[in-house]
N, C-alpha and C positions, 0 to 999 in steps of 0.2 A: 406501413403496421409502427406503432408510434411505441408497444413497448419492448424494451430492453431483453436482450438474449437470454438472461437467467432467469426472468419471468416464467412463472408455468405457460406452457402455450407456445414461446417464440424460442427455445434455448439454443436453437441453430445461428440464431440472426449473430452477424461480426456488430462489434460496435467499433466506432471510430476511434484512433486513435487518442490519449491524452496527454496535453501538454500543460505546461506552466503559461499560465496567464501574464502582460507585459505590463501588467502592474503590478507591484512588489516590497518590499521594501527597501531600503535607502543602501545596504551594504549588503545586497543581493546582485551577481553578476548570473545570467542565463547564455548556455552553449545557443550556438547558432541555429539548433532543432529544439531549442527551450523545452527540450529533456530532463536536464541536468542544472540545479541549483546548489550556487557556492558560495556561502558567506565571508566575501573577502576580508572584513574586520572586524574590532570590537566580539562583541557577545552578542547583541542584539540586534533589530531593525533586520531581521530575516526572513519577515510573513511573506510567504508564498500562497498563490490561488491557484486554482484549475481553470485552465481558458473558456471552457465551457462548463455549463451546469451539469452536475451527474445526473444519469438515469436511473431512475429507483435500482438496485439491487447493481448497477455498476459500482466496479473496486475502483478508488483512484490509489495506487499503489508505489512506493517510493524503495529503493532500496540505498540504507546507510552507505555513501561512498567515501567518506572521510570523516573520520574526528581529529580532535583539538586539544591539547592538553593542559592543564592549568584553569579551565573552567567550571561549575557547579551546576548542574542541570543537561538537561537530554532534549532531544526531538520532541518538538508538539504538535498533533494533528488533528483534526477536526471537519465539521461542516459549519458553511455561512450561507445566511438567507440574503446578504447584502452584496448588491451587486459591485466587483470591485471596480468596476468605471464608474462609479458613483461615488467610491471614497474623495475627499476630499484631499487627503494625505492617507498612507496606510499606516498605522501603529505601531508603533516600536516596541511593543510586545504583544502576541495574541495572549496572552493571559497575565496579566489579567485586561490588557487595554482593548483588544478588540473584542471581546465576551461584555465586557462593560457597557460597550455599543449597543449592548444587545441583536437577538438572531442571528446568535452565534453559539457553537459547543465546542470547545475544544478542550483535548487532555494533554495531558505530560504522558508521554509513553513510561511505562510500569507493568512489571510482570503482574499484576492484579490492578484491575479499571475500575471505576465507581459502579458498578453495574445497579441497573433499578430491576428488581424483582418483582413480577407482577404480586397484588396479595392473594394470599391462601394461595398460592403457587410455591413449590421448589425450585432451587438453579437446577436448570438443565446439565446433565452430567458433559463433559465435555467432549466435541466430536473426537473419533477416532482418529488420532493425525495420521495413522495405514492407509486413511480410506484414500482413493485418488478424486474424492470431490469434495469440496468442502460447501456444508449442505448448511442454508441459515433458515427456522423459522417453513423448511418445505418448501417453499416457494422461491428461494434462493439457490441455485447451484455454480460451483464454478469450479474449473479442474484446479486440483491442487498444487501440482507441476510450478507453474510461475508463480506462484506464494512465498516460495519457502527461499530461505536465502542459500548463496552457496559458496564458499571458500574460494580466494583464490588455490588455481590449478596448484600443486605442489604434491611431495613423496606422501604426505598424512592429508591430504585433503577429500579422499574418505572416508578417513575417520571425523572430522568438523563437517561434514557435511547430515551426516548421519545426527550431531547435534543439534545442528541447524531445524533438520527435519523433525528432532522431539522435542524441539522449543526447549533446548536445557541451555543455552547460551543467554545472558542477559538480553533483556530485548533490544537493549540500545548498541550490539555488540554490532563492527562493521561490518557489511556486508548483510547483514539481517534486512526482512522486506517489510515496510510494515504497510499498511492500508484502510482505508476509511470508505463506508459506503453507506446507506441509509434501506431499510424496508420500508414500505407501504402500511399503515395499518387500516382496519375497516372504517374506521371512527375519519379518516381523513386524515390523521396525522402519519409522520413516521418515527422510526427507532433508528439510532447512529447506533454503527457497531464500527469497532474496531479490529482487524486481525492482525497478527504478529506468527511472524511465518508459519502461515497457512492455517492458524489456530484462531479462532474466532473466541475474543473475549468475552462477546455477552452485551446486551444491549448499554451502552454507556450511557445513552440519555432517550428519554422518551419526549412525546408530546412536540416535536419538528412539524413545523409547516410543509404536508407533502406538496400543498396546489402551487408553491414559490420554487422557483430556480436556488437548487442547493450548490454552493458552490464548494471545496476541498480547500480546507485552509492546512499548508504543511508550513511550521514555523521553524528553519534551520538556526535551531538554536543553542547557546553554550557549548557545552563539549562536541554535538553534532556540524561538522564542517562544511560537509556538500551531501547532496543525495541523488537522484537520479530516480526519472519514472521508469518504470517496468511495466511494457504493454502485454494485456491477460489477453487469453483465445478464451470464449465464452463458448462457440458450438462445439462441430469437429474439428483435431488436432488439424495444424496443417501439416504438407508434405513435409517440411524442414521439421519440425518438430519431433512425428513420427520415428523420421531416420534419427534424428539426435538422440531421442531414447533406444532404441533398438541398438545404436552402438554404445552407449553410455552402459547399458543394461548387459552386457559382453565383455568388460572391463573392469578392472581394479581401482583403478586408479585413473583421474583426468590424466596424467603426463602419459601414462600409455597410449593416448591420441597421438601424439608424435611418431609414433612405429608404423602406424597404420596407414595401409595406402589407402589415400583420400582425397580431395582437393583442400586447398590451404583456407579456402572459406568454410568449408564443411569441418575442417579440423578445428580451427578457430572458434563457430558454434557450440561445437560438443563440450570443445575446453570452460567456455565462458558462460553459456545459458544455462 
């Protein structure tokens, strides 16, 4: 079956884990798992790509791990139909350099993106953030749990976590989670969507070539120093996720997990995931 787990009729199929491509900007260091990208110096040459093209409806999700003061500008994300292996060199910037090469759509992360509203239609109201699923154009349905950022465990982490859930913090705050995906259209094109802490920002670009492989673009730019990939469950939640949610539901804040009679590995999962 070639359709993604999130497409209608095949929501229970799991997609393979996502990783960063070995082709990246000159200032990027990847950890051994290729799931964390850190810019080692300067503010540019931080362009990264997904290792594989995305499936329709598959989200490439990253969490902002580290910030660096003194720079102006933030994380940039998008999609490209250019094969990273075919690049003679990775552009210094995703905006404007990569975009100017053509077949690339990249946006700086802000609260409001350049949405493309269909003629004669009004913008749809924001998806209810209390819903357990993020639904995009009826065909895409992704569990919201992994899409929302979480603060570091601490005495007030439960208060900060509520700010992430309501998407009230700046979109480029540390531990925010940013994702990009595309949805196919009946005319053979695709819309690109950016998701910030579980909230769909609407179609940022239309008319993408859905018939071509589309790679995620993550530009670890300026004040964004390091990001890590968050793996998303599309079908039924795993037993690990169900256990974590059940435990977290019955505690005030995540520091209380230390006092529970649980295996150390499960405690760590409940505190940090």
